[in-house]
Backbone as numpy.savetxt, mean C-alpha at the origin, in Angstrom:
# Nx Ny Nz CAx CAy CAz Cx Cy Cz
12.44 4.70 5.56 11.57 5.55 6.35 10.59 4.22 6.92
10.87 3.18 6.22 10.09 1.97 6.51 10.78 1.25 7.53
9.31 0.91 8.97 10.24 0.32 9.87 10.02 -1.65 9.68
10.64 -1.73 9.01 10.92 -3.31 9.42 12.65 -3.98 9.79
12.95 -3.57 10.68 13.74 -4.23 11.64 12.69 -5.09 13.01
13.78 -5.81 13.21 12.72 -6.59 14.18 13.68 -7.83 14.93
13.46 -7.67 15.96 14.80 -8.41 16.99 14.15 -9.73 17.27
14.62 -10.48 17.17 13.95 -11.83 17.58 14.52 -12.67 18.90
14.03 -13.39 19.59 14.28 -13.78 20.99 15.43 -13.37 21.36
15.88 -14.16 20.74 17.81 -14.12 20.89 18.66 -12.85 20.49
17.53 -11.86 20.33 17.99 -10.54 19.84 18.80 -10.24 18.60
18.91 -11.81 17.42 19.31 -11.22 16.25 18.64 -10.44 15.54
18.88 -9.06 14.70 17.93 -8.96 13.87 17.66 -9.45 12.33
16.44 -9.21 12.57 15.53 -9.86 10.79 14.58 -8.96 10.42
14.56 -8.80 9.20 13.77 -8.12 8.22 12.49 -8.49 8.49
12.08 -7.80 8.47 10.28 -7.79 8.36 9.70 -6.69 8.87
9.08 -6.48 7.08 7.48 -5.16 6.44 6.88 -5.16 7.94
6.69 -4.00 7.98 5.56 -3.96 8.71 3.68 -3.96 7.74
2.85 -4.56 8.34 2.50 -5.12 7.26 0.68 -4.87 8.19
0.15 -4.67 7.60 -1.64 -3.76 8.12 -2.45 -4.11 7.67
-3.73 -4.78 8.14 -4.56 -5.29 7.20 -6.05 -4.09 8.18
-6.50 -4.42 6.28 -7.21 -2.96 6.69 -9.13 -3.47 5.55
-10.04 -2.86 6.56 -11.20 -3.43 5.58 -12.36 -2.02 5.65
-11.69 -0.87 5.20 -12.10 -0.03 5.23 -11.84 1.13 5.02
-11.38 2.82 4.63 -10.94 3.28 4.08 -9.66 3.41 5.27
-9.05 3.65 4.39 -7.15 4.33 5.27 -6.68 5.04 4.90
-5.03 6.17 5.17 -4.41 6.65 4.75 -2.88 5.94 5.18
-2.20 5.61 4.55 -1.31 4.48 4.73 -0.44 5.54 5.62
0.62 4.99 6.84 1.97 5.94 7.21 3.15 5.57 6.35
4.35 6.06 6.96 5.47 6.25 6.58 6.01 4.67 7.03
5.32 4.18 8.39 6.42 3.01 8.61 5.37 1.84 7.93
4.11 1.92 7.40 3.03 0.65 6.57 4.55 0.18 5.27
4.35 -1.07 5.11 5.22 -1.91 4.22 4.18 -2.34 3.05
2.90 -3.05 3.74 2.13 -4.57 2.99 0.87 -3.88 3.35
-0.11 -3.56 3.16 -1.58 -3.30 3.42 -2.74 -4.25 2.73
-2.42 -4.98 3.62 -3.29 -6.06 3.28 -4.96 -6.01 3.21
-5.69 -6.20 2.75 -7.45 -5.51 2.11 -7.97 -6.58 1.58
-9.37 -6.25 2.59 -10.24 -6.95 2.79 -12.00 -6.66 2.45
-12.16 -6.10 1.34 -13.30 -5.68 0.30 -14.53 -6.26 0.61
-14.61 -7.20 1.45 -16.04 -8.41 1.76 -16.89 -8.03 1.30
-16.96 -6.71 2.65 -18.81 -5.85 2.83 -18.87 -4.77 2.08
-17.41 -4.12 0.99 -17.88 -2.83 0.65 -16.53 -2.34 0.13
-16.93 -1.51 -1.25 -15.69 -1.31 -1.84 -15.32 0.16 -0.91
-13.40 0.41 -1.03 -13.04 1.42 -0.11 -12.14 1.96 -0.85
-11.41 3.01 -0.29 -9.97 3.94 -0.53 -8.82 3.48 0.27
-8.11 3.23 -0.40 -6.51 4.15 0.72 -5.94 4.87 -0.45
-5.99 5.48 0.67 -4.99 6.40 0.36 -3.61 6.82 0.99
-2.34 6.96 -0.03 -1.24 6.98 0.25 -0.65 7.83 0.85
-0.22 7.45 2.18 0.77 8.76 2.24 1.41 9.70 1.64
2.21 10.81 1.71 2.38 11.95 1.14 3.88 11.29 0.56
4.22 11.70 -0.59 5.42 10.75 -1.26 6.46 11.37 -0.62
6.57 13.00 0.11 7.83 13.24 0.61 7.76 12.75 1.81
6.87 12.66 2.59 6.67 11.90 4.18 7.34 11.07 3.84
7.39 9.70 3.04 7.82 8.52 2.88 9.32 8.19 2.72
9.41 9.62 1.38 11.09 9.60 0.94 11.07 8.97 -0.30
11.80 9.59 -1.16 12.24 8.56 -2.16 12.36 7.36 -2.12
11.84 6.12 -3.22 12.69 5.07 -2.55 12.04 4.33 -1.09
10.71 5.01 -0.88 9.81 4.21 -0.20 9.28 3.65 -1.29
8.41 2.09 0.09 7.67 1.23 -1.01 6.80 0.95 -0.18
5.16 0.38 -1.41 4.31 0.41 -0.74 3.61 -0.83 -1.64
3.02 -1.60 -0.70 2.24 -3.11 -1.05 1.03 -3.14 -0.82
-0.01 -2.69 -1.91 -1.28 -2.96 -1.19 -2.04 -3.48 -2.08
-2.28 -5.08 -1.09 -2.41 -6.48 -1.86 -4.30 -6.95 -1.28
-4.91 -7.47 -1.86 -6.25 -8.29 -1.85 -6.08 -9.88 -1.10
-6.25 -9.45 0.12 -6.01 -10.87 1.02 -6.89 -11.44 0.94
-7.98 -11.58 0.23 -9.44 -11.78 0.46 -10.04 -12.50 -1.04
-9.54 -11.95 -2.09 -9.99 -12.34 -3.46 -11.40 -11.41 -3.53
-11.54 -10.68 -2.64 -12.94 -9.88 -3.28 -12.73 -8.61 -3.90
-11.50 -8.52 -4.55 -11.92 -7.44 -4.70 -12.29 -6.90 -6.21
-12.61 -8.31 -6.96 -13.29 -8.47 -7.80 -14.77 -8.17 -8.01
-15.65 -8.26 -6.81 -16.62 -8.15 -6.47 -16.51 -6.31 -5.80
-15.66 -6.07 -5.22 -15.62 -4.88 -4.34 -14.51 -4.73 -4.51
-14.51 -2.90 -5.61 -13.08 -2.48 -6.00 -12.15 -1.56 -4.75
-10.92 -2.19 -4.80 -10.21 -1.08 -3.82 -9.81 -0.04 -4.79
-9.51 1.14 -4.25 -9.06 2.04 -4.92 -7.92 3.01 -3.95
-6.75 2.85 -5.02 -5.79 3.60 -4.09 -5.60 5.00 -4.79
-5.82 5.66 -3.61 -5.30 6.67 -4.16 -4.28 7.79 -3.57
-3.53 8.42 -4.41 -2.48 9.04 -4.37 -2.79 10.37 -3.08
-1.64 11.04 -2.39 -2.01 11.86 -1.54 -1.86 13.25 -2.04
-3.44 13.68 -2.16 -3.53 15.39 -2.87 -3.32 15.82 -4.19
-2.99 16.71 -5.12 -2.53 16.40 -6.27 -1.09 15.48 -6.81
-0.63 14.39 -5.64 0.20 13.24 -6.59 -0.27 12.54 -7.48
0.76 11.69 -8.06 0.21 11.26 -9.16 0.84 9.65 -8.80
0.20 8.88 -9.60 0.38 7.12 -9.45 0.92 6.77 -10.59
1.84 7.11 -11.29 1.68 6.94 -12.98 1.32 8.01 -13.52
1.36 9.23 -13.22 0.53 10.39 -13.93 -1.53 9.90 -13.66
-1.91 8.98 -12.81 -3.09 8.67 -12.22 -3.30 9.62 -11.35
-4.08 10.13 -10.46 -4.67 10.36 -9.45 -5.18 9.10 -8.42
-5.10 8.39 -9.01 -5.72 6.95 -8.54 -6.27 5.77 -9.41
-5.79 4.81 -8.50 -5.48 3.10 -9.49 -6.50 2.32 -8.49
-7.31 1.76 -9.32 -8.13 0.73 -9.19 -7.35 -0.86 -8.50
-7.81 -1.20 -7.90 -7.47 -2.33 -7.61 -9.30 -3.80 -7.82
-9.11 -4.09 -8.78 -10.75 -4.73 -9.30 -10.40 -6.06 -10.20
-9.43 -7.18 -9.22 -9.19 -8.38 -9.83 -9.02 -9.30 -8.57
-9.23 -10.58 -8.32 -9.47 -10.92 -6.82 -7.94 -10.93 -7.14
-7.74 -11.46 -5.80 -5.81 -11.54 -5.52 -5.18 -10.13 -5.47
-5.52 -9.50 -6.71 -4.44 -7.91 -7.41 -3.75 -7.57 -6.26
-2.70 -6.62 -6.61 -2.05 -6.21 -5.79 -1.72 -5.06 -6.78
-0.90 -4.10 -6.15 -0.65 -2.94 -6.75 0.81 -2.69 -5.71
1.96 -2.47 -6.14 3.22 -2.57 -5.75 4.00 -1.18 -6.42
4.45 -0.29 -5.29 4.70 0.84 -5.69 5.67 1.39 -4.84
6.84 2.43 -5.29 7.59 3.29 -4.79 7.45 4.45 -5.20
8.13 5.31 -4.11 8.26 6.53 -4.00 9.19 7.44 -4.95
9.02 8.49 -5.81 9.98 9.33 -6.14 10.33 10.57 -5.33
9.64 10.48 -3.99 9.44 11.97 -3.01 8.69 12.81 -3.71
7.88 12.85 -5.14 7.01 13.80 -5.40 5.76 12.90 -6.02
5.66 12.09 -6.07 4.88 11.13 -6.60 5.20 9.89 -6.69
4.00 8.46 -7.08 4.47 7.60 -6.79 4.44 7.17 -8.51
5.73 5.47 -8.73 5.41 4.78 -9.18 5.28 3.49 -9.19
4.55 2.76 -10.43 4.15 1.64 -10.38 4.94 0.33 -10.80
5.67 -0.55 -9.75 6.86 -1.50 -9.71 5.92 -2.65 -10.19
4.98 -2.76 -9.70 4.03 -3.85 -10.17 2.75 -4.20 -9.91
1.68 -4.85 -10.67 0.65 -4.80 -10.55 0.19 -5.75 -11.14
-0.67 -6.49 -10.45 -2.11 -7.47 -11.30 -3.49 -7.50 -10.06
């Protein structure tokens, strides 16, 4: 469900994940692959799209692009009653930390975290 196909000027396709940059509360979409966060001003929450909407195998990466999560944590919240490896939410609270997740179709599993 990720929108990662992009055509180059010559018409040849190449893969490029969709990246969005956020500085405040945000709910991801099924087309988001990388959510770059900047919590310089304040802590905030990124709410994941419903696992069923992105579909099993959908991947989302939330990454601290400015190193400010050690000061102002970004909370990654699963949609509704869904869980991330058994938890309703996970904090990114280290400088340049990240959370890489995949959808099971009913919830989320961590692939990588720092």
